N, CA and C atoms as an extended XYZ file, in Angstrom:
531
Properties=species:S:1:pos:R:3:atomname:S:1:resname:S:1:resid:I:1 pbc="F F F"
N        -1.633      -65.907      -19.639 N   MET     1
C        -1.174      -65.748      -20.942 CA  MET     1
C         0.080      -64.884      -21.055 C   MET     1
N         0.093      -63.831      -20.257 N   ARG     2
C         1.415      -62.982      -20.085 CA  ARG     2
C         2.687      -63.835      -19.773 C   ARG     2
N         2.421      -64.720      -18.850 N   ARG     3
C         3.761      -65.498      -18.390 CA  ARG     3
C         4.086      -66.490      -19.459 C   ARG     3
N         3.045      -67.068      -20.229 N   ALA     4
C         3.382      -68.037      -21.366 CA  ALA     4
C         4.074      -67.349      -22.375 C   ALA     4
N         3.561      -66.223      -22.761 N   LEU     5
C         4.276      -65.401      -23.949 CA  LEU     5
C         5.641      -64.994      -23.507 C   LEU     5
N         5.808      -64.519      -22.356 N   ASP     6
C         7.058      -64.088      -21.747 CA  ASP     6
C         8.111      -65.307      -21.821 C   ASP     6
N         7.482      -66.412      -21.327 N   GLY     7
C         8.386      -67.686      -21.263 CA  GLY     7
C         8.794      -68.046      -22.762 C   GLY     7
N         7.920      -67.964      -23.722 N   ILE     8
C         8.364      -68.201      -25.027 CA  ILE     8
C         9.349      -67.379      -25.556 C   ILE     8
N         9.256      -66.080      -25.341 N   TYR     9
C        10.261      -64.990      -25.816 CA  TYR     9
C        11.645      -65.486      -25.157 C   TYR     9
N        11.501      -65.630      -23.824 N   LEU    10
C        12.729      -65.926      -23.144 CA  LEU    10
C        13.320      -67.297      -23.551 C   LEU    10
N        12.497      -68.192      -23.826 N   GLY    11
C        13.116      -69.495      -24.325 CA  GLY    11
C        13.751      -69.603      -25.708 C   GLY    11
N        13.100      -68.635      -26.590 N   ALA    12
C        13.711      -68.464      -27.868 CA  ALA    12
C        15.051      -67.665      -27.708 C   ALA    12
N        15.005      -66.714      -26.716 N   GLY    13
C        16.295      -65.855      -26.565 CA  GLY    13
C        17.454      -66.741      -26.010 C   GLY    13
N        17.016      -67.721      -25.042 N   VAL    14
C        17.860      -68.775      -24.480 CA  VAL    14
C        18.638      -69.490      -25.660 C   VAL    14
N        17.645      -70.049      -26.508 N   LEU    15
C        17.918      -70.989      -27.539 CA  LEU    15
C        19.125      -70.181      -28.525 C   LEU    15
N        18.730      -68.929      -28.811 N   GLY    16
C        19.634      -68.120      -29.549 CA  GLY    16
C        21.016      -67.842      -28.962 C   GLY    16
N        20.995      -67.799      -27.646 N   ALA    17
C        22.231      -67.534      -26.919 CA  ALA    17
C        22.994      -68.783      -26.933 C   ALA    17
N        22.365      -69.991      -26.813 N   ALA    18
C        22.918      -71.397      -26.888 CA  ALA    18
C        23.445      -71.457      -28.269 C   ALA    18
N        22.938      -70.918      -29.369 N   CYS    19
C        23.513      -70.954      -30.714 CA  CYS    19
C        24.773      -70.223      -30.760 C   CYS    19
N        24.843      -69.227      -30.130 N   VAL    20
C        26.129      -68.242      -30.027 CA  VAL    20
C        27.165      -68.960      -29.311 C   VAL    20
N        26.914      -69.616      -28.312 N   ALA    21
C        27.754      -70.404      -27.272 CA  ALA    21
C        28.378      -71.692      -28.307 C   ALA    21
N        27.494      -72.218      -28.856 N   LEU    22
C        27.902      -73.347      -29.838 CA  LEU    22
C        28.867      -72.883      -31.065 C   LEU    22
N        28.529      -71.689      -31.344 N   ILE    23
C        29.360      -71.062      -32.444 CA  ILE    23
C        30.755      -71.008      -31.872 C   ILE    23
N        30.999      -70.502      -30.693 N   GLY    24
C        32.162      -70.326      -30.062 CA  GLY    24
C        32.977      -71.622      -29.932 C   GLY    24
N        32.165      -72.607      -29.424 N   ALA    25
C        32.819      -73.954      -29.230 CA  ALA    25
C        33.154      -74.555      -30.570 C   ALA    25
N        32.374      -74.384      -31.655 N   LEU    26
C        32.749      -75.052      -32.857 CA  LEU    26
C        33.971      -74.304      -33.476 C   LEU    26
N        34.147      -72.919      -33.244 N   MET    27
C        35.202      -72.193      -33.849 CA  MET    27
C        36.510      -72.792      -33.105 C   MET    27
N        36.452      -72.978      -31.882 N   VAL    28
C        37.686      -73.570      -31.047 CA  VAL    28
C        38.047      -74.897      -31.750 C   VAL    28
N        36.886      -75.886      -31.824 N   VAL    29
C        37.100      -77.168      -32.408 CA  VAL    29
C        37.798      -76.920      -33.783 C   VAL    29
N        37.317      -76.109      -34.541 N   GLN    30
C        37.851      -75.928      -35.948 CA  GLN    30
C        39.227      -75.429      -35.862 C   GLN    30
N        39.541      -74.584      -34.960 N   THR    31
C        40.935      -74.058      -34.940 CA  THR    31
C        41.965      -75.182      -34.447 C   THR    31
N        41.436      -75.936      -33.445 N   LEU    32
C        42.314      -77.097      -33.048 CA  LEU    32
C        42.395      -78.162      -34.223 C   LEU    32
N        41.319      -78.305      -34.887 N   GLY    33
C        41.354      -79.308      -35.890 CA  GLY    33
C        42.351      -78.943      -37.090 C   GLY    33
N        42.456      -77.737      -37.226 N   ARG    34
C        43.450      -77.182      -38.353 CA  ARG    34
C        44.774      -77.557      -37.914 C   ARG    34
N        45.069      -77.290      -36.538 N   GLN    35
C        46.434      -77.566      -36.048 CA  GLN    35
C        46.732      -79.055      -36.129 C   GLN    35
N        45.773      -80.026      -36.024 N   PHE    36
C        46.063      -81.317      -35.918 CA  PHE    36
C        45.645      -82.065      -37.243 C   PHE    36
N        45.380      -81.333      -38.247 N   GLY    37
C        45.126      -81.876      -39.489 CA  GLY    37
C        43.750      -82.564      -39.773 C   GLY    37
N        42.817      -82.232      -38.842 N   TRP    38
C        41.465      -82.785      -38.946 CA  TRP    38
C        40.673      -82.076      -40.167 C   TRP    38
N        39.799      -82.760      -40.763 N   ALA    39
C        38.943      -82.149      -41.822 CA  ALA    39
C        37.849      -81.434      -41.024 C   ALA    39
N        37.772      -80.126      -41.180 N   THR    40
C        36.682      -79.257      -40.517 CA  THR    40
C        35.821      -78.456      -41.477 C   THR    40
N        35.775      -78.696      -42.642 N   GLY    41
C        35.159      -77.895      -43.512 CA  GLY    41
C        33.615      -77.739      -43.363 C   GLY    41
N        32.897      -78.825      -42.817 N   ALA    42
C        31.497      -78.830      -42.593 CA  ALA    42
C        31.078      -78.007      -41.430 C   ALA    42
N        32.111      -77.734      -40.546 N   ILE    43
C        31.888      -76.802      -39.289 CA  ILE    43
C        31.552      -75.525      -39.902 C   ILE    43
N        32.094      -75.097      -40.946 N   THR    44
C        31.604      -73.750      -41.496 CA  THR    44
C        30.352      -73.490      -41.855 C   THR    44
N        29.810      -74.639      -42.435 N   ASP    45
C        28.232      -74.695      -42.757 CA  ASP    45
C        27.564      -74.654      -41.535 C   ASP    45
N        27.763      -75.452      -40.609 N   VAL    46
C        27.037      -75.441      -39.318 CA  VAL    46
C        27.123      -74.134      -38.567 C   VAL    46
N        28.223      -73.427      -38.456 N   VAL    47
C        28.510      -72.118      -37.971 CA  VAL    47
C        27.622      -71.065      -38.697 C   VAL    47
N        27.394      -71.225      -39.952 N   ALA    48
C        26.694      -70.322      -40.720 CA  ALA    48
C        25.208      -70.450      -40.380 C   ALA    48
N        24.727      -71.554      -40.252 N   TRP    49
C        23.355      -71.892      -39.907 CA  TRP    49
C        23.161      -71.323      -38.365 C   TRP    49
N        24.072      -71.623      -37.552 N   LEU    50
C        23.858      -71.302      -36.196 CA  LEU    50
C        23.890      -69.712      -36.083 C   LEU    50
N        24.564      -68.876      -36.956 N   CYS    51
C        24.603      -67.552      -36.941 CA  CYS    51
C        23.159      -67.077      -37.240 C   CYS    51
N        22.666      -67.600      -38.303 N   ALA    52
C        21.235      -67.300      -38.690 CA  ALA    52
C        20.238      -67.565      -37.613 C   ALA    52
N        20.395      -68.658      -37.089 N   ALA    53
C        19.376      -69.101      -35.952 CA  ALA    53
C        19.617      -68.098      -34.730 C   ALA    53
N        20.819      -67.816      -34.448 N   ALA    54
C        21.129      -67.012      -33.190 CA  ALA    54
C        20.342      -65.646      -33.554 C   ALA    54
N        20.530      -65.129      -34.756 N   ALA    55
C        19.826      -63.786      -35.051 CA  ALA    55
C        18.304      -63.817      -35.140 C   ALA    55
N        17.861      -64.808      -35.607 N   PHE    56
C        16.272      -64.814      -35.738 CA  PHE    56
C        15.726      -65.252      -34.491 C   PHE    56
N        16.249      -66.198      -33.890 N   LEU    57
C        15.487      -66.741      -32.510 CA  LEU    57
C        15.576      -65.690      -31.570 C   LEU    57
N        16.507      -64.790      -31.548 N   THR    58
C        16.426      -63.728      -30.461 CA  THR    58
C        15.778      -62.482      -30.822 C   THR    58
N        15.262      -62.355      -32.023 N   MET    59
C        14.560      -61.054      -32.332 CA  MET    59
C        13.462      -60.707      -31.449 C   MET    59
N        12.535      -61.749      -31.175 N   ALA    60
C        11.451      -61.302      -30.312 CA  ALA    60
C        11.782      -60.934      -28.964 C   ALA    60
N        12.726      -61.562      -28.345 N   HIS    61
C        13.317      -61.226      -27.046 CA  HIS    61
C        13.824      -59.960      -26.846 C   HIS    61
N        14.847      -59.680      -27.941 N   ALA    62
C        15.435      -58.302      -28.075 CA  ALA    62
C        14.397      -57.182      -28.185 C   ALA    62
N        13.366      -57.499      -29.067 N   PHE    63
C        12.322      -56.421      -29.220 CA  PHE    63
C        11.587      -56.134      -28.001 C   PHE    63
N        11.262      -57.099      -27.383 N   LYS    64
C        10.387      -56.959      -26.144 CA  LYS    64
C        11.104      -56.282      -24.963 C   LYS    64
N        12.622      -56.382      -25.037 N   HIS    65
C        13.355      -55.828      -23.900 CA  HIS    65
C        13.907      -54.567      -24.378 C   HIS    65
N        13.648      -53.950      -25.526 N   GLY    66
C        14.090      -52.599      -25.828 CA  GLY    66
C        15.518      -52.679      -26.277 C   GLY    66
N        16.028      -53.921      -26.785 N   ASP    67
C        17.350      -54.011      -27.323 CA  ASP    67
C        17.262      -54.043      -28.854 C   ASP    67
N        16.112      -53.666      -29.511 N   PHE    68
C        15.944      -53.765      -30.767 CA  PHE    68
C        16.059      -52.325      -31.286 C   PHE    68
N        16.687      -52.105      -32.512 N   VAL    69
C        16.767      -50.865      -33.114 CA  VAL    69
C        15.278      -50.132      -33.353 C   VAL    69
N        15.119      -49.065      -32.560 N   ARG    70
C        13.898      -48.341      -32.868 CA  ARG    70
C        14.080      -46.997      -33.002 C   ARG    70
N        13.110      -46.179      -33.566 N   VAL    71
C        13.491      -44.795      -33.709 CA  VAL    71
C        12.483      -44.093      -32.648 C   VAL    71
N        13.187      -43.740      -31.549 N   THR    72
C        12.565      -43.185      -30.375 CA  THR    72
C        12.730      -41.686      -30.211 C   THR    72
N        13.669      -41.062      -31.149 N   LEU    73
C        13.879      -39.676      -30.809 CA  LEU    73
C        12.838      -38.877      -30.990 C   LEU    73
N        11.931      -39.130      -31.993 N   LEU    74
C        10.571      -38.390      -31.906 CA  LEU    74
C         9.626      -38.700      -30.928 C   LEU    74
N         9.500      -39.946      -30.642 N   LEU    75
C         8.485      -40.301      -29.669 CA  LEU    75
C         8.740      -39.762      -28.220 C   LEU    75
N        10.050      -39.680      -27.924 N   GLU    76
C        10.375      -39.300      -26.569 CA  GLU    76
C        10.079      -37.741      -26.427 C   GLU    76
N         9.965      -37.000      -27.461 N   LYS    77
C         9.443      -35.573      -27.363 CA  LYS    77
C         8.110      -35.210      -27.409 C   LYS    77
N         7.285      -36.339      -27.670 N   LEU    78
C         5.860      -35.996      -27.761 CA  LEU    78
C         5.240      -36.103      -26.490 C   LEU    78
N         3.994      -35.481      -26.401 N   ALA    79
C         3.180      -35.540      -25.311 CA  ALA    79
C         2.519      -36.806      -25.232 C   ALA    79
N         1.878      -37.499      -24.074 N   PRO    80
C         1.449      -38.749      -24.130 CA  PRO    80
C         0.379      -39.108      -25.101 C   PRO    80
N        -0.498      -38.105      -25.421 N   GLY    81
C        -1.563      -38.537      -26.416 CA  GLY    81
C        -1.015      -38.834      -27.861 C   GLY    81
N        -0.234      -37.804      -28.403 N   PRO    82
C         0.290      -38.061      -29.608 CA  PRO    82
C         1.402      -39.179      -29.671 C   PRO    82
N         2.111      -39.409      -28.722 N   ARG    83
C         2.962      -40.466      -28.455 CA  ARG    83
C         2.264      -41.808      -28.607 C   ARG    83
N         1.158      -41.979      -27.915 N   ARG    84
C         0.527      -43.273      -28.004 CA  ARG    84
C        -0.001      -43.417      -29.363 C   ARG    84
N        -0.487      -42.511      -30.053 N   ALA    85
C        -1.040      -42.550      -31.543 CA  ALA    85
C         0.197      -42.910      -32.418 C   ALA    85
N         1.327      -42.388      -32.222 N   PHE    86
C         2.571      -42.681      -33.013 CA  PHE    86
C         2.961      -44.117      -32.842 C   PHE    86
N         3.026      -44.445      -31.556 N   GLU    87
C         3.381      -45.815      -31.178 CA  GLU    87
C         2.448      -46.898      -31.799 C   GLU    87
N         1.155      -46.601      -31.710 N   LEU    88
C         0.203      -47.518      -32.371 CA  LEU    88
C         0.361      -47.540      -33.821 C   LEU    88
N         0.617      -46.444      -34.465 N   PHE    89
C         0.894      -46.492      -35.854 CA  PHE    89
C         2.188      -47.231      -36.180 C   PHE    89
N         3.107      -46.938      -35.477 N   SER    90
C         4.587      -47.677      -35.701 CA  SER    90
C         4.411      -49.261      -35.540 C   SER    90
N         3.719      -49.504      -34.297 N   LEU    91
C         3.606      -51.050      -34.058 CA  LEU    91
C         2.603      -51.719      -35.113 C   LEU    91
N         1.708      -50.924      -35.552 N   GLY    92
C         0.761      -51.515      -36.638 CA  GLY    92
C         1.600      -51.694      -37.808 C   GLY    92
N         2.464      -50.739      -38.354 N   VAL    93
C         3.231      -50.955      -39.439 CA  VAL    93
C         4.366      -52.135      -39.369 C   VAL    93
N         4.801      -52.247      -38.135 N   ALA    94
C         5.757      -53.170      -37.700 CA  ALA    94
C         5.099      -54.508      -37.738 C   ALA    94
N         3.891      -54.632      -37.253 N   THR    95
C         3.152      -55.981      -37.190 CA  THR    95
C         2.995      -56.353      -38.637 C   THR    95
N         2.497      -55.536      -39.566 N   VAL    96
C         2.228      -55.950      -41.013 CA  VAL    96
C         3.588      -56.221      -41.609 C   VAL    96
N         4.589      -55.562      -41.347 N   ALA    97
C         5.840      -55.826      -42.022 CA  ALA    97
C         6.513      -57.146      -41.429 C   ALA    97
N         6.433      -57.428      -40.236 N   SER    98
C         7.047      -58.638      -39.666 CA  SER    98
C         6.028      -59.876      -40.109 C   SER    98
N         4.773      -59.608      -40.291 N   ALA    99
C         3.954      -60.694      -40.730 CA  ALA    99
C         4.213      -61.041      -42.162 C   ALA    99
N         4.561      -60.079      -43.009 N   TYR   100
C         4.982      -60.126      -44.213 CA  TYR   100
C         6.189      -61.107      -44.213 C   TYR   100
N         7.261      -60.685      -43.507 N   LEU   101
C         8.505      -61.465      -43.436 CA  LEU   101
C         8.336      -62.802      -43.015 C   LEU   101
N         7.305      -63.065      -42.033 N   ALA   102
C         7.054      -64.348      -41.455 CA  ALA   102
C         6.415      -65.260      -42.517 C   ALA   102
N         5.436      -64.625      -43.399 N   TRP   103
C         4.779      -65.414      -44.365 CA  TRP   103
C         5.868      -66.053      -45.441 C   TRP   103
N         6.723      -65.114      -45.781 N   TRP   104
C         7.774      -65.543      -46.737 CA  TRP   104
C         8.721      -66.468      -46.217 C   TRP   104
N         9.220      -66.277      -45.016 N   ALA   105
C        10.006      -67.170      -44.337 CA  ALA   105
C         9.409      -68.686      -44.180 C   ALA   105
N         8.095      -68.709      -43.805 N   CYS   106
C         7.530      -69.932      -43.764 CA  CYS   106
C         7.286      -70.529      -45.175 C   CYS   106
N         6.997      -69.800      -46.139 N   SER   107
C         6.752      -70.206      -47.540 CA  SER   107
C         8.113      -70.810      -48.040 C   SER   107
N         9.093      -70.005      -47.789 N   PHE   108
C        10.454      -70.425      -48.277 CA  PHE   108
C        10.821      -71.706      -47.686 C   PHE   108
N        10.626      -71.824      -46.347 N   THR   109
C        11.119      -73.128      -45.634 CA  THR   109
C        10.175      -74.323      -46.096 C   THR   109
N         8.937      -74.065      -46.379 N   TYR   110
C         8.079      -75.095      -46.825 CA  TYR   110
C         8.399      -75.491      -48.164 C   TYR   110
N         8.770      -74.468      -49.140 N   GLN   111
C         9.147      -74.977      -50.453 CA  GLN   111
C        10.524      -75.800      -50.438 C   GLN   111
N        11.419      -75.499      -49.422 N   SER   112
C        12.679      -76.305      -49.486 CA  SER   112
C        12.195      -77.717      -48.958 C   SER   112
N        11.447      -77.796      -48.053 N   TRP   113
C        10.965      -79.181      -47.690 CA  TRP   113
C        10.175      -79.799      -48.779 C   TRP   113
N         9.295      -79.166      -49.467 N   ALA   114
C         8.509      -79.779      -50.539 CA  ALA   114
C         9.293      -80.280      -51.721 C   ALA   114
N        10.452      -79.522      -51.976 N   PHE   115
C        11.213      -79.949      -53.016 CA  PHE   115
C        12.500      -80.709      -52.629 C   PHE   115
N        12.489      -81.113      -51.326 N   ASN   116
C        13.733      -81.864      -50.825 CA  ASN   116
C        15.054      -81.237      -51.233 C   ASN   116
N        15.000      -79.919      -50.972 N   GLU   117
C        16.361      -79.194      -51.187 CA  GLU   117
C        17.328      -79.578      -50.287 C   GLU   117
N        18.646      -79.777      -50.642 N   VAL   118
C        19.678      -80.120      -49.811 CA  VAL   118
C        20.688      -79.014      -49.833 C   VAL   118
N        21.399      -78.740      -48.796 N   ALA   119
C        22.396      -77.703      -48.662 CA  ALA   119
C        23.495      -78.023      -49.641 C   ALA   119
N        24.025      -76.977      -50.016 N   GLN   120
C        25.073      -77.092      -51.225 CA  GLN   120
C        26.456      -77.320      -50.612 C   GLN   120
N        26.524      -76.980      -49.358 N   GLY   121
C        27.987      -77.228      -48.657 CA  GLY   121
C        28.570      -78.638      -48.606 C   GLY   121
N        29.467      -78.747      -47.665 N   LEU   122
C        30.018      -79.966      -47.377 CA  LEU   122
C        29.105      -80.944      -46.573 C   LEU   122
N        28.108      -80.448      -45.961 N   LEU   123
C        27.214      -81.134      -45.146 CA  LEU   123
C        25.904      -81.256      -45.874 C   LEU   123
N        25.483      -82.417      -46.490 N   PRO   124
C        24.310      -82.428      -47.199 CA  PRO   124
C        23.051      -82.611      -46.405 C   PRO   124
N        22.706      -81.647      -45.681 N   LEU   125
C        21.538      -81.625      -44.821 CA  LEU   125
C        20.397      -81.155      -45.549 C   LEU   125
N        19.107      -81.598      -45.273 N   PRO   126
C        17.996      -81.005      -45.880 CA  PRO   126
C        17.846      -79.600      -45.452 C   PRO   126
N        17.807      -78.573      -46.364 N   ILE   127
C        18.060      -77.070      -45.940 CA  ILE   127
C        16.880      -76.701      -45.075 C   ILE   127
N        15.655      -77.240      -45.177 N   TRP   128
C        14.589      -76.806      -44.480 CA  TRP   128
C        14.822      -76.862      -42.871 C   TRP   128
N        15.788      -77.693      -42.536 N   ILE   129
C        16.057      -77.863      -41.074 CA  ILE   129
C        16.645      -76.635      -40.466 C   ILE   129
N        17.743      -76.185      -41.155 N   PRO   130
C        18.328      -74.831      -40.586 CA  PRO   130
C        17.319      -73.778      -40.927 C   PRO   130
N        16.585      -73.782      -41.974 N   GLN   131
C        15.627      -72.741      -42.193 CA  GLN   131
C        14.559      -72.582      -41.265 C   GLN   131
N        14.179      -73.621      -40.481 N   LEU   132
C        13.248      -73.536      -39.511 CA  LEU   132
C        13.488      -72.420      -38.414 C   LEU   132
N        14.732      -72.133      -38.105 N   SER   133
C        15.013      -71.103      -37.288 CA  SER   133
C        14.574      -69.749      -37.717 C   SER   133
N        14.881      -69.552      -39.128 N   PHE   134
C        14.439      -68.305      -39.790 CA  PHE   134
C        12.900      -68.201      -39.629 C   PHE   134
N        12.081      -69.146      -40.039 N   ALA   135
C        10.655      -69.203      -39.985 CA  ALA   135
C        10.087      -68.960      -38.478 C   ALA   135
N        10.733      -69.753      -37.572 N   LEU   136
C        10.239      -69.597      -36.135 CA  LEU   136
C        10.488      -68.321      -35.546 C   LEU   136
N        11.838      -67.782      -35.897 N   GLY   137
C        12.104      -66.451      -35.380 CA  GLY   137
C        11.175      -65.438      -35.882 C   GLY   137
N        10.832      -65.554      -37.262 N   ALA   138
C        10.022      -64.535      -37.732 CA  ALA   138
C         8.650      -64.507      -37.153 C   ALA   138
N         8.149      -65.828      -37.002 N   LEU   139
C         6.727      -65.872      -36.368 CA  LEU   139
C         6.821      -65.355      -34.982 C   LEU   139
N         7.825      -65.642      -34.197 N   LEU   140
C         7.858      -65.021      -32.885 CA  LEU   140
C         7.965      -63.444      -32.817 C   LEU   140
N         8.632      -63.002      -33.864 N   LEU   141
C         8.719      -61.549      -33.937 CA  LEU   141
C         7.323      -60.999      -34.193 C   LEU   141
N         6.531      -61.559      -35.108 N   VAL   142
C         5.121      -61.086      -35.275 CA  VAL   142
C         4.400      -61.279      -34.146 C   VAL   142
N         4.507      -62.296      -33.299 N   LEU   143
C         3.800      -62.439      -32.093 CA  LEU   143
C         4.214      -61.291      -31.032 C   LEU   143
N         5.478      -60.926      -31.016 N   ALA   144
C         5.929      -60.003      -30.076 CA  ALA   144
C         5.465      -58.610      -30.510 C   ALA   144
N         5.523      -58.282      -31.741 N   VAL   145
C         4.970      -57.082      -32.188 CA  VAL   145
C         3.554      -56.815      -31.997 C   VAL   145
N         2.932      -57.872      -32.367 N   ALA   146
C         1.245      -57.706      -32.132 CA  ALA   146
C         1.005      -57.793      -30.692 C   ALA   146
N         1.878      -58.319      -29.735 N   ASP   147
C         1.565      -58.346      -28.443 CA  ASP   147
C         1.755      -56.890      -28.016 C   ASP   147
N         2.829      -56.202      -28.443 N   GLU   148
C         3.045      -54.799      -27.943 CA  GLU   148
C         1.952      -53.879      -28.486 C   GLU   148
N         1.457      -54.166      -29.823 N   PHE   149
C         0.369      -53.365      -30.305 CA  PHE   149
C        -0.788      -53.431      -29.393 C   PHE   149
N        -1.163      -54.578      -28.994 N   LEU   150
C        -2.310      -54.820      -28.115 CA  LEU   150
C        -2.225      -54.226      -26.824 C   LEU   150
N        -0.896      -54.319      -26.220 N   ILE   151
C        -0.654      -53.671      -24.855 CA  ILE   151
C        -0.838      -52.038      -24.971 C   ILE   151
N        -0.306      -51.561      -26.123 N   VAL   152
C        -0.559      -50.115      -26.292 CA  VAL   152
C        -2.026      -49.684      -26.595 C   VAL   152
N        -2.683      -50.716      -27.456 N   LEU   153
C        -4.044      -50.354      -27.688 CA  LEU   153
C        -4.884      -50.292      -26.482 C   LEU   153
N        -4.508      -51.195      -25.575 N   ARG   154
C        -5.386      -51.224      -24.089 CA  ARG   154
C        -5.028      -50.095      -23.292 C   ARG   154
N        -4.094      -49.263      -23.678 N   GLY   155
C        -3.657      -48.124      -22.812 CA  GLY   155
C        -2.464      -48.259      -21.980 C   GLY   155
N        -1.773      -49.393      -22.180 N   GLY   156
C        -0.432      -49.801      -21.387 CA  GLY   156
C         0.770      -49.201      -22.018 C   GLY   156
N         1.652      -49.179      -21.261 N   LEU   157
C         3.087      -48.699      -21.488 CA  LEU   157
C         3.805      -49.905      -22.280 C   LEU   157
N         4.307      -49.569      -23.467 N   PRO   158
C         5.010      -50.747      -24.108 CA  PRO   158
C         6.051      -51.369      -23.202 C   PRO   158
N         6.106      -52.702      -23.357 N   THR   159
C         7.095      -53.329      -22.557 CA  THR   159
C         8.486      -52.808      -22.562 C   THR   159
N         8.865      -52.612      -23.946 N   PHE   160
C        10.250      -52.178      -24.209 CA  PHE   160
C        10.690      -50.874      -23.566 C   PHE   160
N         9.550      -49.975      -23.575 N   VAL   161
C         9.843      -48.602      -22.730 CA  VAL   161
C         9.914      -48.966      -21.416 C   VAL   161
N         9.031      -49.714      -20.751 N   ARG   162
C         9.040      -49.885      -19.354 CA  ARG   162
C        10.301      -50.613      -18.971 C   ARG   162
N        10.744      -51.559      -19.629 N   LEU   163
C        11.996      -52.415      -19.258 CA  LEU   163
C        13.313      -51.478      -19.328 C   LEU   163
N        13.156      -50.600      -20.381 N   VAL   164
C        14.516      -49.657      -20.543 CA  VAL   164
C        14.363      -48.655      -19.478 C   VAL   164
N        13.191      -48.181      -19.110 N   GLU   165
C        13.201      -47.187      -17.938 CA  GLU   165
C        13.508      -47.948      -16.656 C   GLU   165
N        13.112      -49.164      -16.446 N   GLU   166
C        13.624      -49.888      -15.096 CA  GLU   166
C        15.031      -50.015      -15.135 C   GLU   166
N        15.705      -50.388      -16.229 N   ARG   167
C        17.253      -50.481      -16.361 CA  ARG   167
C        17.798      -49.091      -16.078 C   ARG   167
N        17.403      -48.245      -16.624 N   HIS   168
C        17.916      -46.836      -16.436 CA  HIS   168
C        17.780      -46.348      -14.912 C   HIS   168
N        16.593      -46.703      -14.352 N   ALA   169
C        16.278      -46.364      -12.984 CA  ALA   169
C        17.282      -47.065      -12.031 C   ALA   169
N        17.797      -48.342      -12.411 N   ALA   170
C        18.768      -49.072      -11.701 CA  ALA   170
C        20.225      -48.761      -11.960 C   ALA   170
N        20.444      -47.578      -12.854 N   GLY   171
C        21.682      -47.234      -13.200 CA  GLY   171
C        22.333      -47.885      -14.424 C   GLY   171
N        21.520      -48.798      -15.019 N   ASP   172
C        22.208      -49.547      -16.223 CA  ASP   172
C        21.816      -48.831      -17.534 C   ASP   172
N        22.900      -48.354      -18.047 N   PHE   173
C        22.702      -47.675      -19.239 CA  PHE   173
C        23.475      -48.203      -20.450 C   PHE   173
N        23.881      -49.588      -20.160 N   SER   174
C        24.688      -50.261      -21.165 CA  SER   174
C        24.028      -50.567      -22.590 C   SER   174
N        22.608      -50.634      -22.534 N   SER   175
C        21.995      -50.753      -23.857 CA  SER   175
C        21.966      -49.475      -24.757 C   SER   175
N        22.218      -48.433      -24.106 N   ASP   176
C        22.236      -47.055      -24.764 CA  ASP   176
C        23.648      -46.834      -25.575 C   ASP   176
N        24.572      -47.610      -25.264 N   LEU   177
C        25.950      -47.397      -25.839 CA  LEU   177
C        26.117      -47.899      -27.288 C   LEU   177
């Protein structure tokens, strides 16, 4: 199960990274298009959707790898017992909050599909299609946070703490900048 979950988080992260690469390629195409007089207005719509997809699809992977914004200043100063209690509390709150986000993301996407809502820009695409990345990313974040909650509940070290410690042991402090 662990390998499957980690594969899902990695796959979503790779998909988000592909969105960033595609944004770069589309920006080059748009720049060249302007130089040669091509109509490139719809590219702006696609880039906006890809930005949202990149942000949401990578959330679970970033969270699991310690690259997500967390408040660790207090946790790092606590003894192991209280630290575990605070981590459980924090992860519990984060699970509920991310589940709330996922609920509304899925509801919002479903409503767009049910009402046949179409994008308002130059590309008349059913808006639920780009909104799927929002819903999927939010669902994956809930899964990742609940996963961490269960790891800590079972007495384990949170994955994001373990991976950051491993990077630091290898001399990589780039995520701390």
